C-alpha positions in Angstrom: 1.5 40.9 -7.8 1.0 44.6 -7.8 0.0 44.6 -4.2 3.1 42.7 -3.1 5.2 45.1 -5.1 3.7 48.1 -3.3 4.3 46.4 0.1 8.0 45.9 -0.8 8.3 49.4 -2.0 6.7 50.8 1.3 9.2 48.8 3.4 12.1 49.9 1.3 11.1 53.6 1.4 10.5 53.5 5.1 13.9 52.0 5.8 15.8 54.3 3.5 13.9 57.5 3.9 15.2 60.3 6.0 13.3 60.9 9.3 11.5 64.2 9.9 13.3 64.3 13.3 16.9 65.1 14.2 19.1 63.4 16.7 21.5 65.5 18.7 25.1 64.1 18.9 25.7 65.2 22.5 22.4 63.6 23.7 23.3 60.3 22.0 26.8 60.4 23.6 25.4 61.3 27.0 22.8 58.5 27.0 25.4 56.0 25.9 27.9 57.1 28.6 25.2 57.0 31.3 24.8 53.4 30.6 28.6 52.9 30.7 28.6 51.6 27.2 31.3 51.9 24.6 30.4 52.6 21.0 31.1 49.0 20.2 28.6 47.9 22.9 25.9 50.2 21.6 26.5 49.0 18.1 26.1 45.4 19.2 22.8 46.1 21.1 21.3 48.5 18.5 22.5 46.7 15.4 23.8 50.0 14.1 27.4 50.1 12.8 30.2 51.5 15.0 31.2 53.8 12.1 27.7 55.3 11.9 27.5 55.9 15.7 30.9 57.5 15.8 29.9 59.7 12.8 26.8 60.8 14.6 28.5 61.6 17.9 31.3 63.5 16.2 28.9 65.7 14.2 28.8 69.4 15.2 25.1 69.7 14.1 22.0 67.7 14.7 21.9 64.7 12.3 19.0 63.4 10.3 18.6 59.6 10.5 16.7 57.0 8.7 13.7 55.9 10.6 14.8 52.4 11.4 18.2 53.6 12.6 16.6 56.1 15.0 14.2 53.4 16.3 17.0 50.9 16.9 19.1 53.4 18.9 16.0 54.5 20.9 15.1 50.9 21.8 18.7 50.0 22.7 19.1 53.0 25.0 15.8 52.2 26.7 14.4 55.7 26.4 13.5 58.2 23.7 16.5 59.9 22.2 16.1 63.6 22.6 14.9 64.8 19.2 13.3 67.9 17.8 10.7 68.0 15.1 11.9 69.6 11.9 9.5 72.5 12.0 9.4 76.1 13.0 8.1 75.7 16.5 9.5 78.7 18.4 9.9 79.4 22.1 6.7 80.0 24.0 8.3 83.1 25.6 10.5 85.8 24.2 14.2 85.0 23.9 17.3 87.2 23.9 20.7 85.8 22.9 22.4 88.3 25.2 20.5 86.8 28.2 21.8 83.4 27.2 25.3 84.6 27.2 24.8 86.4 30.5 23.6 83.2 32.2 26.3 81.1 30.6 29.2 83.4 31.6 27.7 83.9 35.1 28.2 80.1 35.6 31.6 80.2 34.0 30.4 77.9 31.3 32.2 77.8 27.9 30.0 77.2 24.9 31.5 73.8 24.6 30.6 72.9 28.1 27.1 74.2 27.7 26.7 72.2 24.5 27.8 69.0 26.3 25.3 69.6 29.2 22.4 70.7 27.0 22.7 68.7 23.8 22.5 71.9 21.8 25.4 72.3 19.4 28.2 74.8 19.9 27.5 76.4 16.6 23.8 76.9 17.5 24.6 78.4 20.9 27.1 80.8 19.2 24.5 81.8 16.6 21.8 82.4 19.3 24.1 84.6 21.3 25.1 86.6 18.2 21.5 87.1 17.0 20.5 88.7 20.4 16.9 89.7 20.4 16.5 88.5 16.8 17.0 84.9 17.9 13.9 82.7 17.7 14.9 79.2 19.0 12.5 76.3 19.3 10.9 75.7 22.7 12.7 72.4 23.1 16.1 74.2 22.6 15.2 76.8 25.2 14.2 74.2 27.7 17.4 72.3 27.2 19.5 75.4 27.7 17.5 76.4 30.8 17.9 72.9 32.3 21.6 72.9 31.7 22.1 76.3 33.3 19.6 75.6 36.1 17.4 78.6 35.3 13.8 79.1 34.3 13.3 79.7 30.5 11.9 83.1 31.3 15.4 84.2 32.4 16.3 84.3 28.7 13.6 86.9 27.8 15.3 90.0 29.1 18.6 90.8 27.5 21.2 93.4 28.6 20.8 97.0 27.3 23.4 98.3 24.9 26.6 96.4 23.9 27.4 93.5 26.2 30.9 93.8 27.7 33.1 90.8 28.4 31.1 89.6 31.4 33.4 86.6 32.0 35.9 88.9 33.6 33.5 89.2 36.5 33.1 85.5 37.0 36.6 84.0 36.6 37.3 80.4 37.5 40.5 79.7 39.4 42.3 76.5 40.2 42.9 75.8 43.9 46.4 74.4 44.0 47.0 72.2 47.0 48.9 69.0 47.3 47.1 66.6 49.7 47.7 63.0 50.7 45.8 60.5 48.5 43.7 59.4 51.4 42.0 62.8 51.2 41.3 62.2 47.5 39.7 58.9 48.4 37.5 60.7 51.0 36.3 63.0 48.2 35.4 60.0 46.0 33.6 58.3 48.9 31.6 61.4 49.6 30.6 61.5 45.9 29.8 57.8 46.1 27.5 58.2 49.1 25.9 61.7 48.5 26.5 62.4 44.8 28.4 65.7 45.6 31.4 66.4 43.3 34.9 67.4 44.3 34.3 70.9 42.8 31.2 71.4 44.8 32.9 70.3 48.0 35.8 72.7 47.4 33.4 75.5 46.8 31.4 74.6 50.0 34.6 74.1 52.1 34.8 77.8 53.4 31.1 77.8 54.3 31.1 74.4 56.0 34.3 75.2 57.9 33.0 78.5 59.1 29.8 76.8 60.4 31.9 74.2 62.2 34.3 76.8 63.6 31.6 79.1 64.9 29.7 76.1 66.2 32.7 75.0 68.2 33.1 78.4 69.7 29.4 78.5 70.8 29.8 75.0 72.2 32.9 76.1 74.2 31.0 79.0 75.6 28.3 76.7 76.9 30.9 74.4 78.5 32.6 77.5 80.0 29.3 78.6 81.5 28.6 75.1 82.9 32.1 75.0 84.4 31.8 78.5 85.9 28.5 77.6 87.5 30.0 74.4 88.9 32.9 76.2 90.4 30.7 78.9 91.9 28.4 76.2 93.4 31.4 74.3 94.8 32.8 77.5 96.4 29.4 78.4 98.0 29.1 74.9 99.4 32.6 75.1 100.9 32.0 78.6 102.4 28.7 77.4 104.0 30.2 74.1 105.1 33.8 74.4 106.3 34.1 70.6 106.7 34.1 70.5 102.8 37.6 71.7 102.8 38.4 69.7 99.7 36.2 71.8 97.4 37.5 73.5 94.2 39.1 76.8 95.3 42.4 76.8 93.6 43.5 79.9 91.7 44.4 77.8 88.6 40.7 76.9 88.1 39.7 80.5 87.8 42.8 81.3 85.8 41.8 78.5 83.4 38.3 79.9 83.0 39.8 83.3 82.1 42.2 81.8 79.7 39.5 79.8 78.0 37.2 82.9 77.8 40.0 84.9 76.2 40.8 82.1 73.8 37.1 82.1 72.6 37.1 85.9 72.2 40.2 85.6 70.0 38.5 83.0 67.8 41.3 80.6 68.8 39.4 77.5 67.6 42.4 75.2 68.4 42.7 76.5 71.9 46.4 77.1 71.5 46.6 80.3 73.6 44.6 78.9 76.5 46.7 75.8 76.7 49.9 77.8 76.4 48.9 80.4 79.1 47.7 77.8 81.6 50.6 75.5 80.9 53.2 78.2 81.5 51.5 79.5 84.6 50.8 76.2 86.4 53.1 73.8 84.6 50.1 71.8 83.3 50.8 69.3 80.5 47.8 68.9 78.3 47.4 65.7 76.2 49.1 65.9 72.9 46.9 66.2 69.8 43.7 67.2 71.8 42.2 70.5 70.7 38.8 72.0 71.5 37.9 71.9 67.8 38.6 68.1 67.5 36.6 67.5 70.7 33.7 69.4 69.2 33.9 67.2 66.0 34.0 64.1 68.2 30.9 65.3 70.0 29.1 65.7 66.6 30.3 62.1 65.6 28.8 60.8 68.9 25.5 62.4 68.0 25.5 60.7 64.6 26.2 57.4 66.4 27.5 55.6 63.3 31.3 55.2 63.1 30.8 53.5 59.7 30.1 57.0 58.3 32.6 59.1 60.3 35.1 57.8 62.8 37.5 60.1 64.6 38.5 57.7 67.4 42.1 57.3 66.0 42.6 60.9 65.1 44.9 63.3 66.9 45.7 66.9 65.9 49.2 67.7 67.0 49.8 70.4 64.3 46.4 71.7 63.9 44.0 70.5 61.2 46.5 68.1 59.7 44.9 64.7 60.1 46.4 62.8 57.3 49.9 62.0 58.4 52.4 62.0 55.5 53.9 58.5 55.1 50.8 56.8 56.6 48.5 54.9 54.4 45.8 54.7 57.1 43.3 57.5 56.7 43.0 58.7 60.2 39.9 60.7 59.5 37.7 57.8 58.4 34.9 58.9 56.1 32.4 56.3 54.8 34.7 53.5 56.0 32.0 50.8 55.7 31.5 51.7 52.0 35.3 51.5 51.5 35.3 48.2 53.2 32.5 46.9 51.0 34.0 48.1 47.8 37.4 46.5 48.6 35.9 43.3 50.1 38.2 43.8 53.1 41.2 43.0 50.9 44.4 44.7 52.0 45.9 44.6 48.5 42.7 46.1 47.0 42.7 48.8 49.6 46.4 49.6 49.0 45.8 49.9 45.3 43.3 52.7 46.0 45.2 54.3 48.9 48.4 54.4 47.0 46.7 56.0 44.0 47.2 53.1 41.6 43.5 53.3 40.7 40.6 55.6 41.5 37.1 54.6 42.7 35.6 56.2 39.6 37.7 53.8 37.4 36.0 50.7 38.7 33.8 49.3 35.8 30.1 49.8 36.5 29.4 46.1 35.9 31.6 45.2 38.9 29.9 47.5 41.4 27.1 45.2 42.6 27.4 43.1 45.7 27.2 40.0 43.5 30.4 41.0 41.8 32.5 41.5 44.9 35.0 38.8 44.2 35.5 40.0 40.6 35.8 43.6 41.8 38.4 42.7 44.4 40.4 40.8 41.9 40.2 43.7 39.5 41.5 46.1 42.1 44.3 43.8 43.3 45.4 43.4 39.6 46.0 47.2 39.6 48.5 47.0 42.4 52.0 47.5 41.1 54.6 45.0 42.3 56.9 47.8 43.4 54.1 49.3 45.5 53.5 45.9 47.1 57.2 45.6 47.9 57.4 49.1 49.4 54.4 48.3 51.6 55.9 45.0 52.9 59.1 46.9 53.8 57.0 49.5 55.6 55.2 46.8 57.6 58.5 45.3 58.6 60.5 48.4 59.4 57.8 51.0 60.4 54.8 49.0 61.7 53.4 52.0 63.5 52.4 53.7 60.2 51.4 50.6 58.3 47.9 49.2 57.7 46.5 46.5 60.0 45.8 44.2 57.0 48.4 41.9 55.6 49.3 41.6 51.9 49.2 38.1 50.5 
């Protein structure tokens, strides 16, 4: 009888004793959201009440849990919940709170954002920064902070000398205010879908990528100009040596065109506006509307890729210069990841219109509907987001302005 009593006591004490480990609220929330679970779903799988999960996630400090609660959450999430032993294990290298603040402000992180990315509470981050060289965080805390800031832990060892000024004034974050057609927003989403690169990263990379493309197009035009010049010189020599080849290229406009193109390149005129204008006025030459050297260069790059399902510029013209999404048109002329867009929408015109008209975003599609096996459910879900007024406006557009409407038909 006494043995049975001891077993019951051991079970009771194990279940109701407080663990010697802590669970970090931000980590629990992050792991849950990565699985696409609501609090109700995690509660159902882990057999832990919704109220307790909500209480843990809303806490500002690491929470102590009963052993069985911790184990159930860990098993439900399929991986160890990031915990730290309740001991005095300090960082393996020296730590200076001023260095933490420097690295945080250098990346324009608020304490709240760093807390969300690292799983270290806002209060603890604030305390570490205020303690300066007196701070002695645990090694696991230092590693979390370093990972969130994408630096080595050793970067926290050397703090600034003297009183730290307001460094955030040097690394301000600004909003880029620009209204763009929603097709461009879809293109951003598709790029993230395929490559995992966020809108913010694409905006930050835009000047670099455009400069590379612009300079690449100018170098490409120089090579074409050299080839054309060599061809004209060879033609003229053949004609001079063989008078019966009277039909060779020897007109002044050819050489005028070479000079105009050379001057256009020197002026960094990537759209070739000056060359087209000069030659057109001199020789009354009408160039094809919407065709620019820069667009031709991009088309050459697309041909090298050889997959129009990734990028397709075949239907693109550039009449106003770098304005490829015509206002009033729901057809994205600059097709990016078109095959992926077709797969996600199942080829359904109403589903595509729901996305193109901004009724719903790709990021809002439930994760359980993203597999190929769930195509019909995903399409039905997208079509269900299409507002009747949007459908009516589209049908009117197809009837009255078919040139700017989509090829698909709404049913």
